[in-house]
C-alpha positions in Angstrom: -4.8 13.0 35.7 -7.2 15.8 35.5 -9.7 15.0 32.8 -11.7 18.1 31.3 -14.5 18.1 28.9 -12.2 19.7 26.2 -9.9 16.8 26.4 -12.0 14.3 24.5 -13.3 17.1 22.3 -9.8 17.2 20.9 -10.3 13.9 19.1 -13.3 14.9 17.3 -11.7 16.6 14.2 -9.0 13.6 14.2 -11.7 10.7 14.3 -13.8 12.7 11.6 -11.0 13.0 9.1 -9.9 9.2 9.8 -13.3 8.1 9.1 -13.4 10.2 5.9 -10.1 8.6 4.8 -11.4 5.2 5.6 -14.3 5.8 3.5 -12.2 6.8 0.7 -10.3 3.8 0.9 -13.5 1.6 0.9 -14.7 3.3 -2.1 -11.5 2.8 -4.0 -11.4 -0.9 -3.1 -15.3 -1.1 -4.0 -14.2 0.2 -7.4 -11.3 -2.1 -7.9 -13.7 -5.1 -6.9 -16.1 -4.1 -9.6 -13.6 -3.8 -12.4 -11.7 -6.8 -11.5 -15.1 -8.8 -11.4 -15.8 -7.6 -14.8 -12.3 -8.5 -16.1 -12.6 -12.0 -14.3 -15.9 -12.7 -16.2 -14.5 -11.5 -19.4 -11.2 -13.4 -19.2 -12.5 -16.9 -18.4 -11.7 -16.8 -14.6 -8.1 -16.0 -14.8 -6.1 -17.4 -11.7 -4.3 -14.0 -11.3 -7.4 -12.2 -11.0 -8.7 -14.7 -8.4 -5.6 -13.9 -6.3 -6.3 -10.1 -6.5 -9.8 -10.7 -5.6 -8.7 -12.5 -2.6 -6.4 -9.8 -1.5 -9.0 -7.4 -1.9 -11.5 -9.6 0.1 -9.0 -9.2 2.9 -8.5 -5.3 2.7 -12.3 -4.9 2.6 -12.5 -7.0 6.0 -9.7 -4.6 7.3 -11.4 -1.5 6.1 -14.7 -2.5 7.7 -13.0 -3.3 11.0 -10.9 0.1 10.7 -14.3 1.9 10.3 -16.0 0.0 13.1 -13.2 0.8 15.7 -13.1 4.4 14.3 -16.8 4.8 15.0 -16.4 3.1 18.4 -13.8 5.5 19.3 -16.2 8.4 18.4 -18.9 7.2 20.3 -16.9 6.5 23.5 -15.5 10.0 23.1 -19.0 11.4 22.9 -20.0 9.1 26.0 -17.0 10.3 28.0 -18.0 14.0 27.3 -21.4 13.3 28.6 -19.9 11.4 31.7 -17.8 14.5 32.4 -20.8 16.7 32.1 -22.5 14.7 34.7 -19.4 14.8 36.9 -18.7 10.9 36.7 -14.9 11.6 36.6 -13.9 7.8 37.4 -16.0 6.2 34.7 -15.4 9.1 32.2 -11.7 8.4 32.6 -12.0 4.6 31.8 -14.2 5.5 28.9 -11.7 8.0 27.5 -9.0 5.3 27.8 -11.3 2.8 25.9 -11.9 5.4 23.1 -8.1 5.8 23.0 -7.6 2.0 22.7 -10.4 1.8 20.0 -8.6 4.5 18.1 -5.3 2.7 18.3 -6.8 -0.6 17.1 -8.1 1.2 14.1 -4.8 2.8 13.3 -3.1 -0.6 13.6 -5.7 -1.9 11.2 -5.2 0.8 8.9 -1.3 0.2 8.8 -1.9 -3.5 8.1 -4.3 -2.6 5.2 -1.8 -0.3 3.7 1.0 -2.8 3.7 -1.3 -5.2 2.1 -2.1 -2.6 -0.6 1.6 -1.9 -0.9 2.5 -5.3 -1.5 -0.3 -5.8 -4.2 0.9 -2.7 -5.9 4.6 -4.1 -5.9 3.3 -7.4 -7.3 1.4 -5.6 -10.1 4.7 -3.6 -11.0 6.9 -6.8 -11.0 4.4 -8.5 -13.3 4.6 -5.5 -15.6 8.4 -5.6 -15.6 8.6 -9.3 -16.6 
């Protein structure tokens, strides 16, 4: 494969938008945690709220790792461009591959977090129907 400096540069807008979406998810979960904590303190330590908080703790863990792998992908992309600029083509190719793998891991974690979020919302809907 012939890797040019413009190839890794194509990932910049995608990774930036992805990190923005991850930050929005983090802020939404943080707001939920704060409101649930307040309800938990007021309700006398309701067990349903405990379950929701446990779910949010897992989601927070996943979002933190999504962000970490997204940032790692971004850093590796920048490093790849620097290596291409220095004409270290072999190392640049491996660095670009590592960047893609990091981005893939980030996306997989995002998919898992979305699945957990959807299940939590489905439980809330079932609870309201009962």
